[in-house]
N, CA and C of each residue as an Amber inpcrd file, in Angstrom:
protein
   240
  83.0920000  87.2350000  67.0060000  83.5140000  86.5310000  68.2010000
  84.4870000  87.4280000  68.9680000  84.3790000  87.4710000  70.2780000
  85.2450000  88.3190000  71.0950000  86.3830000  87.4980000  71.6690000
  87.4720000  88.2000000  71.9230000  88.6200000  87.5330000  72.5510000
  88.2910000  87.2320000  74.0040000  88.6330000  86.0700000  74.4390000
  88.4380000  85.7270000  75.8400000  89.7740000  85.5900000  76.5580000
  90.8190000  86.0880000  75.9190000  92.1390000  86.0350000  76.5240000
  92.3370000  87.2430000  77.4330000  92.9820000  87.0500000  78.5710000
  93.2400000  88.2020000  79.4460000  94.2220000  89.1610000  78.7830000
  94.1430000  90.4120000  79.1860000  95.0830000  91.4090000  78.6750000
  96.5040000  91.0030000  79.0460000  97.4150000  91.2860000  78.1480000
  98.8210000  90.9360000  78.4060000  99.3510000  91.7470000  79.5800000
 100.0380000  91.0710000  80.4550000 100.6750000  91.7280000  81.6020000
 101.9080000  92.4680000  81.1120000 102.1660000  93.6580000  81.6580000
 103.4160000  94.3220000  81.2690000 104.6020000  93.4870000  81.7530000
 105.6940000  93.5020000  81.0100000 106.8480000  92.6910000  81.4180000
 107.4200000  93.1780000  82.7420000 107.9390000  92.2370000  83.4990000
 108.6140000  92.5770000  84.7520000 109.8800000  93.3660000  84.4240000
 110.1660000  94.3920000  85.2130000 111.4020000  95.1310000  84.9480000
 112.6150000  94.2410000  85.2190000 113.6260000  94.3970000  84.4120000
 114.8570000  93.6590000  84.6500000 115.9350000  94.6340000  85.1030000
 117.0310000  94.0980000  85.5750000 118.0930000  94.9330000  86.1290000
 118.6440000  95.9030000  85.0940000 118.8470000  95.4340000  83.8810000
 119.4160000  96.2950000  82.8510000 118.4740000  97.4510000  82.5240000
 117.1960000  97.1640000  82.3890000 116.2160000  98.2060000  82.1070000
 116.0910000  99.2000000  83.2460000 116.1110000  98.6970000  84.4760000
 116.0150000  99.5690000  85.6410000 117.2330000 100.4850000  85.7300000
 118.4000000  99.9360000  85.4570000 119.6110000 100.7610000  85.4840000
 119.5860000 101.8210000  84.3890000 119.0940000 101.4560000  83.2180000
 118.9830000 102.4280000  82.1400000 118.0330000 103.5610000  82.5070000
 116.9160000 103.2140000  83.1150000 115.9530000 104.2250000  83.5340000
 116.5390000 105.1120000  84.6350000 117.2510000 104.5130000  85.5790000
 117.8900000 105.2910000  86.6480000 118.9030000 106.2680000  86.0640000
 119.6170000 105.8440000  85.0560000 120.5940000 106.7250000  84.3910000
 119.8650000 107.8450000  83.6610000 118.7940000 107.5010000  82.9460000
 118.0270000 108.4970000  82.1960000 117.4400000 109.5530000  83.1210000
 117.0040000 109.1210000  84.3060000 116.4130000 110.0420000  85.2760000
 117.4620000 110.8250000  86.0670000 118.7440000 110.5050000  85.8710000
 119.8080000 111.2100000  86.5720000 120.0100000 110.7440000  88.0080000
 119.5100000 109.5600000  88.3250000 119.6720000 109.0390000  89.6840000
 121.0590000 108.4510000  89.9110000 121.6840000 108.0030000  88.8390000
 123.0500000 107.4710000  88.9230000 123.8680000 108.0550000  87.7740000
 125.1720000 108.1770000  88.0060000 126.0630000 108.6710000  86.9570000
 126.5970000 107.4920000  86.1440000 127.3420000 107.7990000  85.0960000
 127.8450000 106.7490000  84.2040000 128.7620000 105.7430000  84.9080000
 129.7400000 106.1830000  85.7310000 130.5780000 105.1880000  86.4100000
 129.7680000 104.2620000  87.3290000 128.7710000 104.8170000  87.9900000
 127.9340000 103.9890000  88.8570000 127.0980000 103.0310000  88.0270000
 126.5720000 103.5040000  86.9110000 125.8070000 102.6410000  86.0060000
 126.6710000 101.4600000  85.5440000 127.8910000 101.7590000  85.0960000
 128.7960000 100.6900000  84.6450000 129.0810000  99.7060000  85.7690000
 129.3100000 100.2230000  86.9630000 129.6140000  99.3510000  88.1010000
 128.4280000  98.4510000  88.4280000 127.2420000  99.0410000  88.5530000
 126.0490000  98.2470000  88.8700000 125.7680000  97.2250000  87.7720000
 125.9140000  97.6350000  86.5210000 125.6620000  96.7150000  85.4110000
 126.6280000  95.5290000  85.4650000 127.8850000  95.8180000  85.7340000
 128.9020000  94.7660000  85.7670000 128.6160000  93.7530000  86.8750000
 128.1480000  94.2340000  88.0140000 127.8810000  93.3430000  89.1440000
 126.5280000  92.6560000  89.0140000 125.4580000  93.4210000  88.7300000
 124.1060000  92.8700000  88.8020000 123.5670000  92.3120000  87.4900000
 124.0900000  92.7440000  86.3620000 123.6490000  92.1950000  85.0850000
 124.6460000  91.1490000  84.5970000 125.9250000  91.5130000  84.5650000
 126.9480000  90.5730000  84.1120000 127.2500000  89.5020000  85.1570000
 126.9520000  89.8080000  86.4310000 127.1220000  88.8080000  87.4860000
 128.5400000  88.6250000  87.9930000 129.3850000  89.6250000  87.8040000
 130.7620000  89.5070000  88.2800000 130.8420000  89.8040000  89.7790000
 131.8350000  89.2580000  90.4240000 132.0880000  89.5730000  91.8270000
 132.6720000  90.9840000  91.9050000 132.7260000  91.5310000  93.0940000
 133.3010000  92.8710000  93.2350000 134.7760000  92.8690000  92.8230000
 135.4930000  91.7950000  93.0880000 136.9060000  91.7150000  92.6820000
 137.0320000  91.6470000  91.1620000 136.1810000  90.8490000  90.5190000
 136.2170000  90.7540000  89.0590000 135.8160000  92.0840000  88.4270000
 134.7700000  92.7030000  88.9570000 134.3090000  93.9880000  88.4300000
 135.3960000  95.0460000  88.5980000 136.0460000  95.0570000  89.7440000
 137.1030000  96.0290000  89.9990000 138.2290000  95.8810000  88.9860000
 138.6060000  94.6490000  88.7090000 139.6680000  94.4050000  87.7360000
 139.2650000  94.9120000  86.3560000 138.0530000  94.6480000  85.9660000
 137.5560000  95.0750000  84.6620000 137.4160000  96.5940000  84.5750000
 136.9890000  97.2210000  85.6630000 136.7190000  98.6560000  85.6720000
 137.9240000  99.5010000  86.0740000 139.0310000  98.8580000  86.4320000
 140.2190000  99.6000000  86.8610000 140.0080000 100.2610000  88.2030000
 139.4000000  99.5350000  89.1120000 139.0220000 100.0690000  90.4170000
 139.4980000  99.1160000  91.5040000 138.9330000  99.2640000  92.6840000
 139.2110000  98.3270000  93.7710000 137.9070000  97.6450000  94.1710000
 137.9950000  96.4410000  94.7320000 136.7700000  95.7760000  95.1870000
 136.0090000  96.6070000  96.2220000 136.7390000  97.3120000  97.0600000
 136.0910000  98.1410000  98.0860000 135.2750000  99.2600000  97.4400000
 135.8360000  99.8930000  96.4130000 135.1160000 100.9710000  95.7310000
 133.8920000 100.4160000  95.0030000 134.0230000  99.2590000  94.4050000
 132.8780000  98.6300000  93.7380000 131.7650000  98.3900000  94.7500000
 132.0930000  97.7950000  95.8960000 131.0710000  97.5260000  96.9130000
 130.4580000  98.8180000  97.4370000 131.2880000  99.8400000  97.6800000
 130.7870000 101.1200000  98.1720000 129.8480000 101.7630000  97.1560000
 130.2670000 101.7660000  95.8830000 129.4510000 102.3790000  94.8380000
 128.1120000 101.6490000  94.7030000 128.1490000 100.3240000  94.7430000
 126.9060000  99.5440000  94.6580000 126.0020000  99.8260000  95.8520000
 126.5520000  99.7990000  97.0370000 125.7670000 100.0200000  98.2440000
 125.1260000 101.4030000  98.2370000 125.8980000 102.4170000  97.9250000
 125.3850000 103.7880000  97.8990000 124.3000000 103.9490000  96.8400000
 124.5360000 103.3920000  95.6690000 123.5660000 103.5180000  94.5800000
 122.2780000 102.7590000  94.8880000 122.3840000 101.5750000  95.4610000
 121.1790000 100.8070000  95.7680000 120.3100000 101.5110000  96.8020000
 120.9350000 102.1680000  97.7780000 120.1550000 102.9510000  98.7480000
 119.4120000 104.0810000  98.0380000 120.0880000 104.7470000  97.1200000
 119.4590000 105.8420000  96.3900000 118.3330000 105.3230000  95.5000000
 118.5700000 104.2250000  94.8060000 117.5390000 103.6690000  93.9380000
 116.3370000 103.1800000  94.7510000 116.5870000 102.6020000  95.9060000
 115.4890000 102.1510000  96.7680000 114.6280000 103.3330000  97.2100000
 115.2680000 104.4580000  97.4730000 114.5270000 105.6560000  97.8930000
 113.6650000 106.2030000  96.7580000 113.9850000 105.8370000  95.5240000
 113.2350000 106.2970000  94.3440000 112.5290000 105.1320000  93.6500000
 112.2140000 104.0700000  94.3730000 111.6300000 102.8650000  93.7840000
 110.3150000 103.1600000  93.0680000 109.4670000 103.9840000  93.6380000
 108.1830000 104.2820000  92.9890000 108.3970000 104.9930000  91.6570000
 109.3240000 105.9240000  91.6100000 109.6240000 106.6330000  90.3650000
 110.1520000 105.6650000  89.3160000 111.0220000 104.7530000  89.7210000
 111.5860000 103.7800000  88.7790000 110.5390000 102.7860000  88.2930000
 109.5560000 102.4760000  89.1280000 108.5330000 101.4960000  88.7640000
 107.4820000 102.0960000  87.8420000 107.3870000 103.4120000  87.8140000
 106.3280000 104.0670000  87.0010000 106.5990000 103.9450000  85.5210000
């Protein structure tokens, strides 16, 4: 008897996995990885993240904004 079940779909990428891949590919450095993880995976506000990371909310927002533009420019590479 043959299987009639469809092939399993690959899992959707999650923020943590995408950030890990971006770090592995050298698209982001460690401080940027920590900042993005704190905001987008842990869900902290820029003020909370800044307090935890010993930074300022402005630097957290700047680092996130700059990194997201870079990651968007490499979206196909990250999706592969």
